[in-house]
N, C-alpha and C positions, 0 to 999 in steps of 0.2 A: 598499378597506380602510382604518381609519384610521390614523394614523402612532402612536395610541396601542396599539392593537391588533396593529399592525405591528412595533413595538416587543417588546411581551410574547413574540410569536410567536418573533423573535429570539430573545430573551433565555430565551426555553424550549430553543430549539434548539441555544445557545451551549455547556452542556454536554455534549452529545451531539457534538457536533464537535470538541471540544479532541483537543489530540492523545495524553490520555493517560486513561486513565480510573482510577478513587481505589477503587472497591468493589472491596474481595478476596470471591473467588469461595468459594460457602455451603457445607459439610462434603458428601463425597462416601459414595456406597452403599458396604457391604461387599461385598468380593469372596465370590459365590457357591462352593462347594465343588465345582461342575463348570467353574467356569470355568479356561480357558485361559490367562488374563493371566497367572497367577503363576511360570509356566514360560518367560515370555519374559524375554530380556536384552536392554538398548538400549547396546551398546558404546559405553565410554568415559561413561556418565551415571552421575553420582553418588546419583541418586536416582532410583527408578521406584516410581510406585501405579500399578495394574492394576484392571481394572474389566470387566466383561459385559453392560454396559444392554441393553436391546430394544430402544434404537433410538439409535445414534450423531449424528441431527441433534439440531438444536437444541432443536425438540420435546420431544424426551427426554430430553436432556441438562440443561434447564434447572432442571427440578425435585430434579435429583440433585446439584446444584451442580457439575458434570461441565466447566461451559463460564461465563462470568461476559459477563449483557451487557452493563457496562459498556466490556469493550474493542470490540465493536461496532456501540456507540449510533452513529447517524445515517449508519451505510453505506447505508441500503439503504431504500426507499421504503417507506411505513407500509402499502400496502396489496399489498406484493408476498408471493405465497403460496409457501411455500419445500416440498420435499418432505421425506417423512419414512419411519420406521418402514423403519428398514435397522438391525437388528440385527450385533455384532461386539464387535470388542475394543476400549477405550480404556487409552493408556499414558500418562500423566501423568509429567515428571520435569524435571532440569537438571542440565545437565551441570556441571563447576566452573568455578566463577568468582569474583570478587573481589568486585563490585557487587553491590548489592542494591536495587534503584529498583523492583523488579516481586512488588508485593505480593499476586500469585494464590495462595492456598492459605495464604494465613499465611504463606508459607516466606522472605520478604523474601531473595528470592536470585535472580538473572540465569542468564539461560541456558537458561530454562526451555524446555519442546517440550510438545506434544501428537502421540502417534498413531495414528490411527485403523484399525482393520481390518477390514472389515465380511466378515461369513456368508462371500454370494452376491461374491468377486472374480471381476473381469474381467482380475487378470495385469497391473493397471498400477500407480502411482502417483505422486501429485500432491505438490509441495512449496511451501510459501508460505511467506514474511516478511509480518508486519504494514505496513499503510499508516499513515505518519507514525511517530509512536514510539509506537504500543500494544502492547498484549503480542497471547501465542502465540492468545488468541480472537478475534480482531480478525476472523479470513474466517470465522466459521462461520457465516454466515447468505450472505456473496455469494460463498465457496468450495466450502468443503468440504463443506453441504447438497448443493452441487449435484453434484459429483464423486462423492460416496458414491451415491447414487441411480442414479448411471452404474456403478458395480460398484468407483472404485477406491479404492485406500486413499489415505491423505490423511495428510500431518505437516507440521504448523506450528511454526516458532519465535518468541521474542521479541525476535529481533537481540541479543540480550546486553548491551541497555540502553534504559530505557522513560524517558518523560516529557521535560520541557522539562530536564531537567538530565544530558542524555544525554553534554555536553561533559566532565564530572566523569569519566567515564571514560575508561581511557588513560594515557600517558603525555607524547604527545606530539600536537599538530593533527591530525585525524585520524582517528588512531585508534579514535575509537568506532565512526566508521562505518564503516572497513574490519573489524571487529569483526563487524557486520551479515553481511559476505561471507563471514566465518570461519564463522560461525552457522547459513548455510543450506548450507555445504557439508558440513558436519559432521553437521548433521542429515540432510542428503540419504546420506549413505554409512552413518547408522546405520540409516535407515529403509530403507533397502535391505536391510541384512541381517537387521533383527526382521522384514519381510514373509519373506523366505526360510526363515527357520527357523519363524514360524507356520504357512507354507503349504505349505512343503516344497520351493519352487525361488522363485528371485529374480524380482524385476518383471519384464518382458518387456518394457516401457517406462516411461520415467521422466520427468514433466513438470514445469516451473519458472511458475507461476503468481503472478500479486501484483498489488496496485492500490496506485497514488502511491509511495512510496517501497518498497515491495513491489513493483513492475513496475522499477524502478529496480535493484534486486537480479537479477530474471529477466535484463536484459538482460547487467548484470555475469556471471552465472552461466555462460548461453549464448555468451560472448564468452572466458570464462577458463578453465571448467570444462565443456566440450563433452560428453566422454565419459559425464560424469554423467547427460546428457539427452537424451531422442529428440527433445526440443523444448520450447517455452517460447509461452507468453502474458502479456504484459505490458498493464496497463490504467491509464492515465493516466498513465505512468510518467515519474517526476524524471527530469530530465536533468545532469549536471554537464559541465562542459568546461573548461579552465583560460581561455579566454576567453570574451568574451561571444559568447552569450546564456548565463544559468545563473542560479538561483536567487538569487543576490545582487545581480544586475544589473536583475531587471524587480520582486522585492519593493519595496525602496526608493522607487522613483516611484509605486508604488500607495500606499505610506506617508504620501507630500507632496501628491499629486492630490487623492486620496480628501477629505480634510478640505475641501479649495478643491471640491469638486462639490459636496459634501455644504451650504453654503453659497451653489451657485449663481455660482460667480464664474467670469468667461470665461476660456476656454481649459483649463479642469479638465478636463472629459471630451476635448478634444484631447490631452491629457496624459497621460488613462487609456489611452487607445487606442494612441497611440503605444509604450507600454509594455508594451503585446501585449494587454491586456484586452479582448476581443473587444466590438465594438456587438451589443447586444438581450443582455445579462449585467448590463448595471445593476441589475437587481433583487435581483442575491447579490451586490452589492458591499458593502452595511451588513454580512451575515453575514460576508463572509470577512474586513472590517475590524477587526468586533470579536472574531473567535475565532482567525482563522488567517494572515493575514499576519504582520501582528506576532512570534506567536508564534513562527512558521517561520522568519523572518527572524533572529529575536536566537538561537533553537538553534542553524541552521546556520552561522550567521557566528561565534558563542561557540566552537563548535567547530574553524572552518577557521584563524578568525582573532579569538584571545584577547587580542592585543594591542590593537587597536584601542579600545578601553573600558578599557585597564588591567585592574587589581584588581577593576571590578564583575566579579562572577559570571552571567551570563543578560542583559546587556542591562538596558535602562533602557525599559519598556512603555510605547508609546503618547508616546515623547518628542517634542513640536512642532518643526515642519521650524524648520532654525535653529537648532535649540539647538548644531550646531558637531557636533565632534571630540567620539567615542563614544556618540554618538547614530545608531541603525540608522537612521533614517528620512533621513539625512543622510547614510548610507555611500557611498559611491563606489568600490564595486571597481578598477575601473580603475587609479584613483589608489594601490592597497593594494602595497604592497614586493611585491617578484618569490616573496620567501617564500612569502608568502600565497597566490600564483598556482601555486606548486608542490606547495603543500599540494591545493588541490582539482586539481590535474593528477594527483596520488596517487589520488583517487576519482573519477576522470573516466571516461567510457565511450568506445569508440574507434570503432561502428559494426559492429567486424569478427566479427561473428557467424558460427558454421561450422554451428548447427542449425537448424532450421525457430524463426522467431518471427514470432506473430500481433501484432500492436498495435491496441488499438483507444484512441480518446480522442475526447471530446468538444469539439464546436466552440464550446462555452460554457463551456468550463473556468475558471472565475473565479482559481484556485490556479496552475495553472499551463498558463500561455495555449499552447494547441495550438502558435501560429506559432513558440513559443519551446520548444518540447519535442518534441512528437507529430511535427512536421513538420522539426524540426531533424532528430532521431533520423532520420525516415525518408533525409535527404539524407546523413545518416554512412552508414548501411548501402549503398547505394549509391555513396557516392564510394569506400566501401572495395570493392567490388567483389562484395558477398555479395545484391545485390537478388533474385536467383532466391530464396534464403531466404526472405524478407521479404514479409511483407502486410503494408500499413496500411490500416486503415479508420477515418476519420474519422467519427464518431456525430453529425449532425447535432442539435442543440438538446441533448446532454449535457452534462453539466459534472462536477463533481469526484467529487463522493456523490451518490450516489441520494438521502440524506434531504432536498438541497436541493429537490426536486422537492416535498416537500410545501410548503417556502417559494414556489414558484413555481410552482404545477403548469399554469400558462399558458405558462409558460416554458421549463421545463425535461420532459425524455423522460428517461425513469428507464435507467440502461446496463446492469442487469442480461440482460434480454434479447441483448441486443450482446454481451455476456460468454460467456454460456452456447453462443449462434451460434456464435461465432466458437473456442471451446473445441471443439464439437464438430467444426469443419471443423480443427482442426490434427490430432485424433485420428484423422479421416480420412485427412487427407496424409500423415502419419506412418506408417498402420497400411495403408493399401488405397492408396495412392499415388493421393488423390483431387486434386489441384488447385486451390486456392481458388480462389477469383475474381479477379480481378487487384486492387490495393489501387485503393480509389476512397472520397468522400464515399455515408453510406448515409443518404439522407435520408429525412425524418419521414414514417410512410404518409401518406399525403392522409385518411385517413377519421378521423384524429386518434386513433388507437389508440398504443399507445407496446409491446406487447408485440411486433411484427415488429421482427425486424431479422433479416436475413438478410442475410449478406455480399455 
């Protein structure tokens, strides 16, 4: 592929992979006279709108404006075929909140959620938070469609703040990320009560599921609120720890080394590998540099360490290496004051899970390198003595978001089949006592197919 054509593909892909969508959802359909949605109440919600679409999957919701493709763009390989034809009830609404970054439905109100209740219910509930700083519909194709087709009710939150300026929410460093946890807990409790009201009985099992930042939330919930959940599944989840490694220790080296690598300077590739970015993922680096590393570094750093760049809000995009103090490319987490490390400790994971948890992560993850995240969390769980409750499947050639498969189809393997297979294994584990296979690296099928992903 020519450099010009490659750049065009990157620029076309970039908006889809930005951490926040920009388009409001279209107008919704009216609630029919026979629809039970108007009778349902969401405990604690400030506003709720109910609908009874013929299909709760994205195929049916998109024409009605009851989902937003801007929320989930770039998270799924383009040729993925999703299930459809799941009738039921959808509730959209929001909890009381003071921030206004979520523009879905024209509400300009955070704390938004969606709850979906299929007609043919299997007695279970799946609750999710979005990846990155996306909104409540971000998981619609990668999680909601999949679990609805299996008969589960589904609920998702926007985490209480969205977009690259999440740091403006809250009063103290770390408040915005701590709100993520509160919103998922709040929605889980509310969705369980809504399901009980609608079906006449509470969910017999409740699972937390999520990708990236949503996967981090799954781990936190299983560590801190185990009574709410039967189990969890995290997909390429983020990891925060007080000390290295964490996002703020591997993103700055990538921001420094990548421009040198693009100029073919000696030692640049070795610097990328030393920061954790795996050999074999080089075809993904340019897209991540343009759309992910800098944005994520500045958003997280501004949230936990706002004093680093003084009054500047959100850092300086793509500041050159050597700029010095205030430049996120030159950020040195280890040299920051103890108060910054205290803030990161506040949002850190411990590995002390008390419910079954399955982790899946791609070996070519070029946003949160597997050796710095999935491998690390697996060790944390084992060292806490909870290894029997954890299964960790390293997915050969998987990367952070399946949308990158379209950019590098010869390199990247879609992970959607791996998530669904792992979810089914989690359900079997927690309902029928079918012990999943031991943790392992799941090889890419020898015949080159992308669909076989048996744990």
